[in-house]
N, CA, C and O atoms as a printed pandas DataFrame, in Angstrom:
     atom_number atom_name residue_name chain_id  residue_number  x_coord  y_coord  z_coord
0              1         N          MET        A               1    0.838   -1.184    0.000
1              2        CA          MET        A               1    0.000    0.000    0.000
2              3         C          MET        A               1    0.881    1.244    0.000
3              4         O          MET        A               1    1.823    1.332    0.788
4              5         N          PRO        A               2    0.596    2.178   -0.846
5              6        CA          PRO        A               2    1.413    3.396   -0.827
6              7         C          PRO        A               2    1.051    4.284    0.363
7              8         O          PRO        A               2   -0.037    4.193    0.931
8              9         N          VAL        A               3    1.986    5.129    0.709
9             10        CA          VAL        A               3    1.725    6.127    1.743
10            11         C          VAL        A               3    0.688    7.106    1.191
11            12         O          VAL        A               3    0.805    7.571    0.058
12            13         N          LYS        A               4   -0.316    7.411    1.993
13            14        CA          LYS        A               4   -1.326    8.395    1.605
14            15         C          LYS        A               4   -0.789    9.769    1.979
15            16         O          LYS        A               4   -0.684   10.097    3.161
16            17         N          VAL        A               5   -0.448   10.574    0.973
17            18        CA          VAL        A               5    0.188   11.860    1.202
18            19         C          VAL        A               5   -0.773   12.985    0.843
19            20         O          VAL        A               5   -1.429   12.950   -0.197
20            21         N          VAL        A               6   -0.845   13.975    1.713
21            22        CA          VAL        A               6   -1.599   15.189    1.435
22            23         C          VAL        A               6   -0.719   16.368    1.858
23            24         O          VAL        A               6   -0.012   16.296    2.864
24            25         N          ASP        A               7   -0.771   17.447    1.085
25            26        CA          ASP        A               7    0.064   18.618    1.343
26            27         C          ASP        A               7   -0.776   19.776    1.848
27            28         O          ASP        A               7   -1.938   19.933    1.472
28            29         N          ALA        A               8   -0.166   20.587    2.711
29            30        CA          ALA        A               8   -0.825   21.774    3.232
30            31         C          ALA        A               8    0.185   22.898    3.374
31            32         O          ALA        A               8    1.382   22.669    3.545
32            33         N          THR        A               9   -0.322   24.103    3.301
33            34        CA          THR        A               9    0.463   25.302    3.594
34            35         C          THR        A               9   -0.099   25.900    4.882
35            36         O          THR        A               9   -1.079   25.399    5.432
36            37         N          VAL        A              10    0.518   26.954    5.347
37            38        CA          VAL        A              10    0.016   27.603    6.548
38            39         C          VAL        A              10   -1.445   28.015    6.341
39            40         O          VAL        A              10   -2.272   27.830    7.234
40            41         N          SER        A              11   -1.762   28.568    5.177
41            42        CA          SER        A              11   -3.120   29.059    4.940
42            43         C          SER        A              11   -4.146   27.948    4.751
43            44         O          SER        A              11   -5.319   28.148    5.065
44            45         N          SER        A              12   -3.741   26.788    4.249
45            46        CA          SER        A              12   -4.698   25.702    4.010
46            47         C          SER        A              12   -4.694   24.643    5.115
47            48         O          SER        A              12   -5.505   23.718    5.078
48            49         N          PHE        A              13   -3.808   24.762    6.082
49            50        CA          PHE        A              13   -3.586   23.700    7.058
50            51         C          PHE        A              13   -4.840   23.333    7.851
51            52         O          PHE        A              13   -5.145   22.148    7.987
52            53         N          ASP        A              14   -5.561   24.296    8.366
53            54        CA          ASP        A              14   -6.683   23.983    9.262
54            55         C          ASP        A              14   -7.709   23.070    8.603
55            56         O          ASP        A              14   -8.129   22.078    9.200
56            57         N          SER        A              15   -8.115   23.393    7.389
57            58        CA          SER        A              15   -9.130   22.565    6.732
58            59         C          SER        A              15   -8.564   21.195    6.355
59            60         O          SER        A              15   -9.255   20.185    6.485
60            61         N          ILE        A              16   -7.327   21.153    5.894
61            62        CA          ILE        A              16   -6.716   19.872    5.516
62            63         C          ILE        A              16   -6.463   19.013    6.758
63            64         O          ILE        A              16   -6.624   17.794    6.714
64            65         N          PHE        A              17   -6.070   19.644    7.852
65            66        CA          PHE        A              17   -5.834   18.914    9.095
66            67         C          PHE        A              17   -7.138   18.301    9.622
67            68         O          PHE        A              17   -7.121   17.191   10.154
68            69         N          GLU        A              18   -8.248   18.995    9.483
69            70        CA          GLU        A              18   -9.538   18.443    9.912
70            71         C          GLU        A              18   -9.859   17.168    9.132
71            72         O          GLU        A              18  -10.305   16.181    9.716
72            73         N          LYS        A              19   -9.637   17.184    7.833
73            74        CA          LYS        A              19   -9.872   15.994    7.002
74            75         C          LYS        A              19   -8.898   14.872    7.389
75            76         O          LYS        A              19   -9.286   13.708    7.495
76            77         N          PHE        A              20   -7.639   15.241    7.596
77            78        CA          PHE        A              20   -6.608   14.283    8.022
78            79         C          PHE        A              20   -7.048   13.595    9.322
79            80         O          PHE        A              20   -6.947   12.375    9.443
80            81         N          LYS        A              21   -7.534   14.376   10.285
81            82        CA          LYS        A              21   -7.972   13.815   11.562
82            83         C          LYS        A              21   -9.191   12.905   11.386
83            84         O          LYS        A              21   -9.294   11.872   12.048
84            85         N          SER        A              22  -10.099   13.279   10.508
85            86        CA          SER        A              22  -11.293   12.452   10.317
86            87         C          SER        A              22  -10.956   11.120    9.626
87            88         O          SER        A              22  -11.642   10.122    9.847
88            89         N          ASP        A              23   -9.924   11.100    8.808
89            90        CA          ASP        A              23   -9.484    9.867    8.144
90            91         C          ASP        A              23   -8.551    9.019    9.016
91            92         O          ASP        A              23   -8.314    7.849    8.712
92            93         N          ALA        A              24   -8.030    9.592   10.078
93            94        CA          ALA        A              24   -6.989    8.947   10.888
94            95         C          ALA        A              24   -7.350    7.568   11.422
95            96         O          ALA        A              24   -6.478    6.700   11.449
96            97         N          PRO        A              25   -8.587    7.315   11.849
97            98        CA          PRO        A              25   -8.882    5.972   12.375
98            99         C          PRO        A              25   -8.678    4.843   11.357
99           100         O          PRO        A              25   -8.581    3.678   11.743
100          101         N          ASN        A              26   -8.613    5.171   10.084
101          102        CA          ASN        A              26   -8.424    4.165    9.043
102          103         C          ASN        A              26   -6.968    3.768    8.842
103          104         O          ASN        A              26   -6.682    2.871    8.049
104          105         N          ASN        A              27   -6.045    4.415    9.542
105          106        CA          ASN        A              27   -4.613    4.195    9.321
106          107         C          ASN        A              27   -3.939    3.666   10.575
107          108         O          ASN        A              27   -4.355    3.956   11.697
108          109         N          LYS        A              28   -2.890    2.886   10.360
109          110        CA          LYS        A              28   -2.097    2.430   11.502
110          111         C          LYS        A              28   -1.216    3.568   12.018
111          112         O          LYS        A              28   -1.020    3.715   13.225
112          113         N          ALA        A              29   -0.691    4.366   11.097
113          114        CA          ALA        A              29    0.168    5.487   11.483
114          115         C          ALA        A              29   -0.300    6.754   10.783
115          116         O          ALA        A              29   -0.565    6.756    9.581
116          117         N          ASN        A              30   -0.396    7.828   11.554
117          118        CA          ASN        A              30   -0.767    9.144   11.036
118          119         C          ASN        A              30    0.363   10.102   11.401
119          120         O          ASN        A              30    0.626   10.360   12.576
120          121         N          LEU        A              31    1.018   10.616   10.380
121          122        CA          LEU        A              31    2.213   11.424   10.597
122          123         C          LEU        A              31    2.058   12.802    9.965
123          124         O          LEU        A              31    1.412   12.967    8.930
124          125         N          ILE        A              32    2.666   13.779   10.615
125          126        CA          ILE        A              32    2.721   15.127   10.068
126          127         C          ILE        A              32    4.199   15.480    9.934
127          128         O          ILE        A              32    4.967   15.361   10.889
128          129         N          LEU        A              33    4.582   15.911    8.744
129          130        CA          LEU        A              33    5.953   16.317    8.490
130          131         C          LEU        A              33    5.957   17.807    8.175
131          132         O          LEU        A              33    5.463   18.229    7.129
132          133         N          PHE        A              34    6.514   18.598    9.079
133          134        CA          PHE        A              34    6.639   20.029    8.865
134          135         C          PHE        A              34    7.943   20.284    8.118
135          136         O          PHE        A              34    9.024   19.900    8.566
136          137         N          LEU        A              35    7.814   20.943    6.965
137          138        CA          LEU        A              35    8.936   21.133    6.046
138          139         C          LEU        A              35    9.051   22.583    5.602
139          140         O          LEU        A              35    8.097   23.357    5.680
140          141         N          ALA        A              36   10.240   22.928    5.135
141          142        CA          ALA        A              36   10.448   24.215    4.486
142          143         C          ALA        A              36    9.972   24.130    3.038
143          144         O          ALA        A              36   10.039   23.070    2.417
144          145         N          ASP        A              37    9.496   25.241    2.512
145          146        CA          ASP        A              37    9.074   25.305    1.108
146          147         C          ASP        A              37   10.252   25.047    0.177
147          148         O          ASP        A              37   11.414   25.183    0.561
148          149         N          LYS        A              38    9.928   24.675   -1.038
149          150        CA          LYS        A              38   10.949   24.501   -2.079
150          151         C          LYS        A              38   11.346   25.872   -2.632
151          152         O          LYS        A              38   10.504   26.759   -2.776
152          153         N          ASP        A              39   12.613   26.033   -2.934
153          154        CA          ASP        A              39   13.113   27.241   -3.587
154          155         C          ASP        A              39   12.795   27.114   -5.071
155          156         O          ASP        A              39   13.265   26.177   -5.716
156          157         N          PRO        A              40   12.005   28.037   -5.633
157          158        CA          PRO        A              40   11.616   27.910   -7.042
158          159         C          PRO        A              40   12.799   27.850   -8.006
159          160         O          PRO        A              40   12.692   27.251   -9.077
160          161         N          SER        A              41   13.912   28.456   -7.644
161          162        CA          SER        A              41   15.051   28.484   -8.566
162          163         C          SER        A              41   15.798   27.152   -8.611
163          164         O          SER        A              41   16.483   26.863   -9.593
164          165         N          THR        A              42   15.673   26.330   -7.548
165          166        CA          THR        A              42   16.410   25.064   -7.510
166          167         C          THR        A              42   15.498   23.839   -7.409
167          168         O          THR        A              42   15.955   22.715   -7.620
168          169         N          SER        A              43   14.241   24.037   -7.095
169          170        CA          SER        A              43   13.277   22.958   -6.824
170          171         C          SER        A              43   13.665   22.126   -5.600
171          172         O          SER        A              43   13.138   21.032   -5.394
172          173         N          LEU        A              44   14.576   22.642   -4.802
173          174        CA          LEU        A              44   14.955   21.997   -3.546
174          175         C          LEU        A              44   14.503   22.878   -2.390
175          176         O          LEU        A              44   14.307   24.083   -2.546
176          177         N          SER        A              45   14.347   22.269   -1.259
177          178        CA          SER        A              45   14.008   23.026   -0.061
178          179         C          SER        A              45   15.131   24.012    0.247
179          180         O          SER        A              45   16.304   23.733    0.000
180          181         N          TRP        A              46   14.753   25.174    0.794
181          182        CA          TRP        A              46   15.781   26.135    1.214
182          183         C          TRP        A              46   16.472   25.663    2.498
183          184         O          TRP        A              46   17.475   26.244    2.914
184          185         N          CYS        A              47   15.942   24.625    3.116
185          186        CA          CYS        A              47   16.449   24.116    4.392
186          187         C          CYS        A              47   17.318   22.878    4.161
187          188         O          CYS        A              47   16.803   21.847    3.728
188          189         N          PRO        A              48   18.619   22.955    4.438
189          190        CA          PRO        A              48   19.486   21.796    4.207
190          191         C          PRO        A              48   19.098   20.578    5.049
191          192         O          PRO        A              48   19.273   19.445    4.600
192          193         N          ASP        A              49   18.579   20.788    6.254
193          194        CA          ASP        A              49   18.153   19.649    7.073
194          195         C          ASP        A              49   16.972   18.924    6.433
195          196         O          ASP        A              49   16.863   17.701    6.528
196          197         N          CYS        A              50   16.089   19.681    5.780
197          198        CA          CYS        A              50   14.955   19.060    5.080
198          199         C          CYS        A              50   15.441   18.255    3.881
199          200         O          CYS        A              50   14.963   17.148    3.632
200          201         N          VAL        A              51   16.383   18.809    3.148
201          202        CA          VAL        A              51   16.942   18.112    1.977
202          203         C          VAL        A              51   17.560   16.786    2.416
203          204         O          VAL        A              51   17.436   15.778    1.722
204          205         N          ARG        A              52   18.220   16.793    3.558
205          206        CA          ARG        A              52   18.869   15.574    4.068
206          207         C          ARG        A              52   17.839   14.574    4.610
207          208         O          ARG        A              52   17.991   13.370    4.407
208          209         N          ALA        A              53   16.812   15.050    5.284
209          210        CA          ALA        A              53   15.882   14.159    5.978
210          211         C          ALA        A              53   14.789   13.586    5.083
211          212         O          ALA        A              53   14.394   12.433    5.256
212          213         N          GLU        A              54   14.298   14.369    4.135
213          214        CA          GLU        A              54   13.145   13.930    3.345
214          215         C          GLU        A              54   13.320   12.554    2.702
215          216         O          GLU        A              54   12.441   11.708    2.868
216          217         N          PRO        A              55   14.410   12.286    1.976
217          218        CA          PRO        A              55   14.519   10.966    1.338
218          219         C          PRO        A              55   14.541    9.814    2.351
219          220         O          PRO        A              55   13.999    8.741    2.086
220          221         N          VAL        A              56   15.160   10.036    3.492
221          222        CA          VAL        A              56   15.231    9.000    4.522
222          223         C          VAL        A              56   13.832    8.744    5.093
223          224         O          VAL        A              56   13.424    7.595    5.260
224          225         N          ILE        A              57   13.114    9.809    5.386
225          226        CA          ILE        A              57   11.759    9.677    5.928
226          227         C          ILE        A              57   10.861    8.952    4.936
227          228         O          ILE        A              57   10.144    8.024    5.309
228          229         N          TYR        A              58   10.895    9.370    3.676
229          230        CA          TYR        A              58   10.031    8.741    2.673
230          231         C          TYR        A              58   10.356    7.260    2.493
231          232         O          TYR        A              58    9.453    6.440    2.324
232          233         N          LYS        A              59   11.625    6.922    2.528
233          234        CA          LYS        A              59   12.028    5.517    2.400
234          235         C          LYS        A              59   11.464    4.699    3.560
235          236         O          LYS        A              59   10.907    3.622    3.346
236          237         N          LYS        A              60   11.604    5.199    4.772
237          238        CA          LYS        A              60   11.111    4.477    5.944
238          239         C          LYS        A              60    9.587    4.366    5.928
239          240         O          LYS        A              60    9.036    3.338    6.322
240          241         N          LEU        A              61    8.909    5.414    5.477
241          242        CA          LEU        A              61    7.442    5.369    5.430
242          243         C          LEU        A              61    6.960    4.396    4.367
243          244         O          LEU        A              61    5.957    3.712    4.574
244          245         N          GLU        A              62    7.649    4.318    3.233
245          246        CA          GLU        A              62    7.274    3.343    2.203
246          247         C          GLU        A              62    7.453    1.920    2.728
247          248         O          GLU        A              62    6.632    1.047    2.445
248          249         N          GLN        A              63    8.515    1.685    3.486
249          250        CA          GLN        A              63    8.721    0.362    4.076
250          251         C          GLN        A              63    7.586    0.028    5.041
251          252         O          GLN        A              63    7.069   -1.089    5.029
252          253         N          GLU        A              64    7.204    0.975    5.862
253          254        CA          GLU        A              64    6.109    0.775    6.816
254          255         C          GLU        A              64    4.790    0.560    6.087
255          256         O          GLU        A              64    3.977   -0.267    6.501
256          257         N          ALA        A              65    4.578    1.296    5.010
257          258        CA          ALA        A              65    3.312    1.233    4.273
258          259         C          ALA        A              65    3.153   -0.073    3.504
259          260         O          ALA        A              65    2.051   -0.397    3.062
260          261         N          SER        A              66    4.229   -0.818    3.339
261          262        CA          SER        A              66    4.098   -2.097    2.635
262          263         C          SER        A              66    3.233   -3.068    3.437
263          264         O          SER        A              66    2.651   -3.992    2.869
264          265         N          ALA        A              67    3.143   -2.867    4.744
265          266        CA          ALA        A              67    2.354   -3.765    5.592
266          267         C          ALA        A              67    1.179   -3.068    6.280
267          268         O          ALA        A              67    0.251   -3.735    6.738
268          269         N          ASN        A              68    1.207   -1.759    6.358
269          270        CA          ASN        A              68    0.202   -1.020    7.117
270          271         C          ASN        A              68   -0.222    0.240    6.379
271          272         O          ASN        A              68    0.516    0.770    5.548
272          273         N          ASP        A              69   -1.419    0.708    6.695
273          274        CA          ASP        A              69   -1.875    1.981    6.136
274          275         C          ASP        A              69   -1.182    3.123    6.862
275          276         O          ASP        A              69   -1.237    3.225    8.088
276          277         N          VAL        A              70   -0.528    3.981    6.084
277          278        CA          VAL        A              70    0.200    5.128    6.630
278          279         C          VAL        A              70   -0.283    6.382    5.929
279          280         O          VAL        A              70   -0.370    6.428    4.702
280          281         N          ALA        A              71   -0.601    7.411    6.728
281          282        CA          ALA        A              71   -0.995    8.705    6.181
282          283         C          ALA        A              71    0.055    9.735    6.572
283          284         O          ALA        A              71    0.528    9.761    7.708
284          285         N          LEU        A              72    0.410   10.576    5.615
285          286        CA          LEU        A              72    1.402   11.626    5.844
286          287         C          LEU        A              72    0.831   12.960    5.399
287          288         O          LEU        A              72    0.456   13.137    4.240
288          289         N          LEU        A              73    0.771   13.888    6.331
289          290        CA          LEU        A              73    0.406   15.266    6.024
290          291         C          LEU        A              73    1.696   16.069    5.984
291          292         O          LEU        A              73    2.359   16.254    7.005
292          293         N          ARG        A              74    2.047   16.549    4.784
293          294        CA          ARG        A              74    3.227   17.401    4.646
294          295         C          ARG        A              74    2.769   18.848    4.808
295          296         O          ARG        A              74    1.980   19.355    4.010
296          297         N          ALA        A              75    3.268   19.496    5.838
297          298        CA          ALA        A              75    2.881   20.867    6.149
298          299         C          ALA        A              75    4.067   21.784    5.868
299          300         O          ALA        A              75    5.085   21.731    6.558
300          301         N          TYR        A              76    3.920   22.620    4.849
301          302        CA          TYR        A              76    5.015   23.501    4.422
302          303         C          TYR        A              76    4.954   24.822    5.182
303          304         O          TYR        A              76    3.938   25.517    5.160
304          305         N          VAL        A              77    6.061   25.160    5.858
305          306        CA          VAL        A              77    6.100   26.327    6.750
306          307         C          VAL        A              77    6.243   27.654    6.015
307          308         O          VAL        A              77    6.014   28.710    6.604
308          309         N          GLY        A              78    6.616   27.617    4.747
309          310        CA          GLY        A              78    6.803   28.855    3.988
310          311         C          GLY        A              78    8.256   29.062    3.607
311          312         O          GLY        A              78    9.104   28.193    3.808
312          313         N          ASP        A              79    8.522   30.239    3.050
313          314        CA          ASP        A              79    9.899   30.564    2.685
314          315         C          ASP        A              79   10.695   30.912    3.947
315          316         O          ASP        A              79   10.129   30.986    5.038
316          317         N          ARG        A              80   11.982   31.121    3.800
317          318        CA          ARG        A              80   12.850   31.352    4.957
318          319         C          ARG        A              80   12.408   32.557    5.798
319          320         O          ARG        A              80   12.327   32.430    7.020
320          321         N          PRO        A              81   12.119   33.725    5.195
321          322        CA          PRO        A              81   11.693   34.856    6.029
322          323         C          PRO        A              81   10.385   34.580    6.792
323          324         O          PRO        A              81   10.226   34.999    7.938
324          325         N          THR        A              82    9.464   33.877    6.144
325          326        CA          THR        A              82    8.203   33.543    6.824
326          327         C          THR        A              82    8.472   32.649    8.021
327          328         O          THR        A              82    7.925   32.874    9.100
328          329         N          TRP        A              83    9.316   31.630    7.835
329          330        CA          TRP        A              83    9.622   30.698    8.908
330          331         C          TRP        A              83   10.410   31.366   10.029
331          332         O          TRP        A              83   10.216   31.036   11.199
332          333         N          ARG        A              84   11.282   32.284    9.695
333          334        CA          ARG        A              84   12.120   32.936   10.707
334          335         C          ARG        A              84   11.331   33.859   11.643
335          336         O          ARG        A              84   11.824   34.228   12.709
336          337         N          ASN        A              85   10.120   34.228   11.252
337          338        CA          ASN        A              85    9.296   35.095   12.082
338          339         C          ASN        A              85    8.967   34.369   13.393
339          340         O          ASN        A              85    8.387   33.284   13.365
340          341         N          PRO        A              86    9.333   34.958   14.542
341          342        CA          PRO        A              86    9.065   34.284   15.816
342          343         C          PRO        A              86    7.566   34.092   16.095
343          344         O          PRO        A              86    7.192   33.310   16.969
344          345         N          LEU        A              87    6.722   34.797   15.361
345          346        CA          LEU        A              87    5.281   34.657   15.528
346          347         C          LEU        A              87    4.654   33.761   14.450
347          348         O          LEU        A              87    3.442   33.787   14.240
348          349         N          HIS        A              88    5.489   32.975   13.777
349          350        CA          HIS        A              88    4.966   32.023   12.788
350          351         C          HIS        A              88    3.886   31.183   13.478
351          352         O          HIS        A              88    4.081   30.746   14.612
352          353         N          PRO        A              89    2.750   30.953   12.810
353          354        CA          PRO        A              89    1.632   30.256   13.462
354          355         C          PRO        A              89    1.992   28.910   14.094
355          356         O          PRO        A              89    1.449   28.570   15.145
356          357         N          TRP        A              90    2.883   28.145   13.489
357          358        CA          TRP        A              90    3.215   26.839   14.065
358          359         C          TRP        A              90    4.281   26.930   15.138
359          360         O          TRP        A              90    4.463   25.986   15.907
360          361         N          ARG        A              91    4.987   28.043   15.205
361          362        CA          ARG        A              91    5.913   28.258   16.328
362          363         C          ARG        A              91    5.129   28.545   17.606
363          364         O          ARG        A              91    5.505   28.093   18.688
364          365         N          VAL        A              92    4.041   29.298   17.476
365          366        CA          VAL        A              92    3.275   29.716   18.652
366          367         C          VAL        A              92    2.068   28.820   18.932
367          368         O          VAL        A              92    1.380   29.010   19.935
368          369         N          ASP        A              93    1.804   27.853   18.063
369          370        CA          ASP        A              93    0.677   26.947   18.252
370          371         C          ASP        A              93    0.883   26.106   19.511
371          372         O          ASP        A              93    1.957   25.536   19.702
372          373         N          SER        A              94   -0.122   26.023   20.361
373          374        CA          SER        A              94    0.015   25.319   21.640
374          375         C          SER        A              94    0.179   23.806   21.470
375          376         O          SER        A              94    0.709   23.141   22.360
376          377         N          THR        A              95   -0.262   23.264   20.352
377          378        CA          THR        A              95   -0.102   21.830   20.112
378          379         C          THR        A              95    1.252   21.507   19.502
379          380         O          THR        A              95    1.946   20.607   19.974
380          381         N          PHE        A              96    1.635   22.235   18.453
381          382        CA          PHE        A              96    2.832   21.857   17.699
382          383         C          PHE        A              96    4.117   22.490   18.213
383          384         O          PHE        A              96    5.151   21.821   18.232
384          385         N          LYS        A              97    4.094   23.741   18.627
385          386        CA          LYS        A              97    5.270   24.414   19.218
386          387         C          LYS        A              97    6.552   24.133   18.438
387          388         O          LYS        A              97    7.554   23.709   19.012
388          389         N          LEU        A              98    6.514   24.369   17.137
389          390        CA          LEU        A              98    7.685   24.067   16.308
390          391         C          LEU        A              98    8.855   24.976   16.644
391          392         O          LEU        A              98    8.694   26.171   16.892
392          393         N          THR        A              99   10.035   24.375   16.644
393          394        CA          THR        A              99   11.261   25.145   16.824
394          395         C          THR        A              99   12.184   25.005   15.625
395          396         O          THR        A              99   13.106   25.803   15.452
396          397         N          GLY        A             100   11.945   24.007   14.804
397          398        CA          GLY        A             100   12.800   23.799   13.645
398          399         C          GLY        A             100   12.106   22.920   12.618
399          400         O          GLY        A             100   11.098   22.273   12.901
400          401         N          VAL        A             101   12.669   22.914   11.424
401          402        CA          VAL        A             101   12.209   22.024   10.364
402          403         C          VAL        A             101   13.411   21.254    9.839
403          404         O          VAL        A             101   14.517   21.792    9.789
404          405         N          PRO        A             102   13.208   20.015    9.452
405          406        CA          PRO        A             102   11.957   19.290    9.484
406          407         C          PRO        A             102   11.610   18.832   10.899
407          408         O          PRO        A             102   12.492   18.618   11.730
408          409         N          THR        A             103   10.325   18.688   11.155
409          410        CA          THR        A             103    9.829   18.062   12.373
410          411         C          THR        A             103    8.808   17.015   11.949
411          412         O          THR        A             103    7.847   17.317   11.242
412          413         N          LEU        A             104    9.027   15.791   12.387
413          414        CA          LEU        A             104    8.135   14.677   12.070
414          415         C          LEU        A             104    7.353   14.327   13.325
415          416         O          LEU        A             104    7.930   14.063   14.380
416          417         N          VAL        A             105    6.020   14.329   13.195
417          418        CA          VAL        A             105    5.131   14.111   14.328
418          419         C          VAL        A             105    4.293   12.864   14.083
419          420         O          VAL        A             105    3.712   12.698   13.011
420          421         N          HIS        A             106    4.234   11.995   15.073
421          422        CA          HIS        A             106    3.309   10.859   15.056
422          423         C          HIS        A             106    2.057   11.317   15.786
423          424         O          HIS        A             106    2.094   11.570   16.990
424          425         N          TRP        A             107    0.943   11.425   15.059
425          426        CA          TRP        A             107   -0.286   11.987   15.594
426          427         C          TRP        A             107   -1.156   10.895   16.217
427          428         O          TRP        A             107   -1.440    9.874   15.591
428          429         N          ASP        A             108   -1.571   11.131   17.455
429          430        CA          ASP        A             108   -2.463   10.232   18.174
430          431         C          ASP        A             108   -3.884   10.726   17.966
431          432         O          ASP        A             108   -4.319   11.670   18.625
432          433         N          TRP        A             109   -4.610   10.089   17.049
433          434        CA          TRP        A             109   -5.950   10.562   16.706
434          435         C          TRP        A             109   -6.943   10.344   17.836
435          436         O          TRP        A             109   -7.905   11.103   17.963
436          437         N          GLU        A             110   -6.733    9.329   18.655
437          438        CA          GLU        A             110   -7.685    9.066   19.733
438          439         C          GLU        A             110   -7.673   10.153   20.801
439          440         O          GLU        A             110   -8.710   10.465   21.387
440          441         N          ASN        A             111   -6.513   10.723   21.050
441          442        CA          ASN        A             111   -6.384   11.761   22.079
442          443         C          ASN        A             111   -6.150   13.152   21.504
443          444         O          ASN        A             111   -5.965   14.111   22.253
444          445         N          SER        A             112   -6.157   13.267   20.175
445          446        CA          SER        A             112   -5.861   14.547   19.507
446          447         C          SER        A             112   -4.611   15.194   20.088
447          448         O          SER        A             112   -4.624   16.340   20.537
448          449         N          ALA        A             113   -3.542   14.424   20.061
449          450        CA          ALA        A             113   -2.287   14.878   20.662
450          451         C          ALA        A             113   -1.102   14.279   19.905
451          452         O          ALA        A             113   -1.247   13.352   19.109
452          453         N          ILE        A             114    0.047   14.829   20.176
453          454        CA          ILE        A             114    1.284   14.300   19.600
454          455         C          ILE        A             114    1.714   13.089   20.416
455          456         O          ILE        A             114    1.890   13.162   21.633
456          457         N          LYS        A             115    1.878   11.980   19.717
457          458        CA          LYS        A             115    2.298   10.724   20.353
458          459         C          LYS        A             115    3.819   10.698   20.493
459          460         O          LYS        A             115    4.350   10.263   21.514
460          461         N          ALA        A             116    4.509   11.167   19.461
461          462        CA          ALA        A             116    5.975   11.210   19.446
462          463         C          ALA        A             116    6.391   12.217   18.383
463          464         O          ALA        A             116    5.615   12.531   17.480
464          465         N          ARG        A             117    7.617   12.723   18.491
465          466        CA          ARG        A             117    8.104   13.676   17.484
466          467         C          ARG        A             117    9.602   13.579   17.349
467          468         O          ARG        A             117   10.317   13.218   18.284
468          469         N          LEU        A             118   10.062   13.914   16.142
469          470        CA          LEU        A             118   11.489   14.036   15.858
470          471         C          LEU        A             118   11.741   15.459   15.408
471          472         O          LEU        A             118   11.053   15.972   14.526
472          473         N          GLU        A             119   12.715   16.085   16.009
473          474        CA          GLU        A             119   13.055   17.468   15.673
474          475         C          GLU        A             119   14.065   17.497   14.522
475          476         O          GLU        A             119   14.529   16.457   14.055
476          477         N          ASP        A             120   14.386   18.690   14.089
477          478        CA          ASP        A             120   15.244   18.892   12.916
478          479         C          ASP        A             120   16.593   18.181   13.001
479          480         O          ASP        A             120   17.085   17.695   11.983
480          481         N          HIS        A             121   17.196   18.105   14.167
481          482        CA          HIS        A             121   18.529   17.512   14.300
482          483         C          HIS        A             121   18.519   15.986   14.292
483          484         O          HIS        A             121   19.582   15.366   14.253
484          485         N          GLU        A             122   17.321   15.363   14.329
485          486        CA          GLU        A             122   17.249   13.906   14.405
486          487         C          GLU        A             122   16.306   13.278   13.376
487          488         O          GLU        A             122   16.211   12.053   13.292
488          489         N          ALA        A             123   15.619   14.094   12.604
489          490        CA          ALA        A             123   14.588   13.595   11.692
490          491         C          ALA        A             123   15.159   12.773   10.539
491          492         O          ALA        A             123   14.402   12.112    9.828
492          493         N          HIS        A             124   16.462   12.799   10.340
493          494        CA          HIS        A             124   17.080   12.042    9.245
494          495         C          HIS        A             124   17.643   10.687    9.699
495          496         O          HIS        A             124   18.179    9.937    8.883
496          497         N          LEU        A             125   17.525   10.376   10.975
497          498        CA          LEU        A             125   18.126    9.164   11.524
498          499         C          LEU        A             125   17.146    7.988   11.441
499          500         O          LEU        A             125   16.076    8.015   12.049
500          501         N          GLU        A             126   17.525    6.968   10.688
501          502        CA          GLU        A             126   16.628    5.840   10.438
502          503         C          GLU        A             126   16.147    5.175   11.718
503          504         O          GLU        A             126   14.962    4.864   11.838
504          505         N          HIS        A             127   17.038    4.952   12.676
505          506        CA          HIS        A             127   16.625    4.270   13.906
506          507         C          HIS        A             127   15.644    5.115   14.710
507          508         O          HIS        A             127   14.781    4.572   15.401
508          509         N          LYS        A             128   15.767    6.431   14.627
509          510        CA          LYS        A             128   14.813    7.317   15.318
510          511         C          LYS        A             128   13.447    7.284   14.621
511          512         O          LYS        A             128   12.408    7.300   15.281
512          513         N          ILE        A             129   13.459    7.237   13.294
513          514        CA          ILE        A             129   12.201    7.144   12.550
514          515         C          ILE        A             129   11.519    5.811   12.867
515          516         O          ILE        A             129   10.306    5.772   13.074
516          517         N          ASP        A             130   12.286    4.726   12.906
517          518        CA          ASP        A             130   11.739    3.420   13.275
518          519         C          ASP        A             130   11.091    3.469   14.652
519          520         O          ASP        A             130    9.992    2.949   14.846
520          521         N          ALA        A             131   11.776    4.095   15.610
521          522        CA          ALA        A             131   11.238    4.191   16.963
522          523         C          ALA        A             131    9.959    5.019   16.993
523          524         O          ALA        A             131    9.012    4.675   17.701
524          525         N          LEU        A             132    9.925    6.100   16.234
525          526        CA          LEU        A             132    8.723    6.929   16.170
526          527         C          LEU        A             132    7.553    6.143   15.584
527          528         O          LEU        A             132    6.430    6.231   16.081
528          529         N          LEU        A             133    7.816    5.383   14.539
529          530        CA          LEU        A             133    6.749    4.598   13.896
530          531         C          LEU        A             133    6.227    3.485   14.801
531          532         O          LEU        A             133    5.067    3.091   14.689
532          533         N          SER        A             134    7.069    2.978   15.692
533          534        CA          SER        A             134    6.640    1.885   16.556
534          535         C          SER        A             134    6.011    2.380   17.853
535          536         O          SER        A             134    5.603    1.567   18.682
536          537         N          THR        A             135    5.925    3.680   18.045
537          538        CA          THR        A             135    5.304    4.233   19.235
538          539         C          THR        A             135    3.850    3.830   19.303
539          540         O          THR        A             135    3.104    4.017   18.342
540          541         N          LYS        A             136    3.447    3.286   20.417
541          542        CA          LYS        A             136    2.045    2.857   20.593
542          543         C          LYS        A             136    1.223    3.949   21.225
543          544         O          LYS        A             136    0.026    3.770   21.449
């Protein structure tokens, strides 16, 4: 089974997140990946940590999805100046409290809470991703 991927921006996140939450009971794992936007001139993320982590995360999620239903909400934080704003909506959000990107969150749909998370400095580590996916 392929990973079910849906993308959101800061402006579209609330409505897409509501749909993501309503579909969550159908999946074994529900994950949110907060990422930096792609630079239009290079088609790569402006964030080097995102460039390093994304392929590793996608590989691990595809492996997990071969046996289980996995949903991934990719939430793009914006360009560098938007993200650097200390009042960025996801920096000040009481649930997500982002401090860096990428941040990978295992969403607990039953309690509407974060079950586990990997921050920017660890989101590229395969063993950490495995541990996050196995969180009950």
